[in-house]
C-alpha positions, 0 to 999 in steps of 0.5 A, a space after each residue: 811330501 812335505 807341506 813346503 812343497 804343496 801347492 794351492 791353486 784356486 781356480 783356472 787360471 786359463 779362464 780368469 784371463 778370457 773370462 768373456 770368451 768363455 761366455 762367448 762360446 756358452 752363447 754361441 753353443 746356445 744359439 746353435 741348439 736353438 735355445 731361446 737367448 735373452 740378453 739385457 743391458 743395465 741402465 748405465 752399465 760399464 760406464 762412468 757416467 751419471 745419468 740419473 734422473 729424480 722423480 722431481 725432474 718433471 716438477 722442475 721442468 713444469 714450474 713456472 714461477 720465478 723465485 727470488 729473495 726480497 730486496 730492499 723497497 726502492 722507498 728505502 733507497 731514495 730516502 737513504 740517498 736523500 739522507 745522505 745528501 742532507 748530512 752532505 755525505 758520500 757514499 763512501 763516507 756513510 759506509 765508512 761511518 757504519 763500518 760497511 763496504 761501499 758497495 753496500 750503500 750502492 746496493 741498499 740506494 739501488 733497491 738491489 740489496 737484501 735487507 740486513 736489519 743490522 745495517 738498516 740501524 746503522 743507517 738509521 742512526 748515522 741518517 737520523 732518519 727512519 728506514 724500516 717500518 711505517 714512516 720511511 724517510 721521517 725524522 727519527 725519534 730520540 728515544 727518552 733516556 731511562 731515569 733511575 729511580 731512587 
């Protein structure tokens, strides 16, 4: 016999086709003989669902504190409104001068915006009033220019 004629078969084709049927036969045979059979199902076995629970689930359920971002104080919003009206600017005109969208100005005036120091600084310079720190709404003091010492 040549090597060309040799066929190697790994496993049994009949067992591969009906693998679960063989297990059923073995279980039935064990039951008939009175043997003890223990079966257990895997958690989430045989499905593609993700039903894992983490250890923090209970902590999250017990959490009652409302977590929110810190927003601009209403006193800042009122100061922006007052300063804008003194300069006779609309919200859109102010937004154009500080290179921001009109919605940004609206949010700051309503106290809904998350504080951004760069935007507040632009508004301070444009309106000429303080919007940060102490003395919100006070006129912005011009910084003395540095003189070169020779």
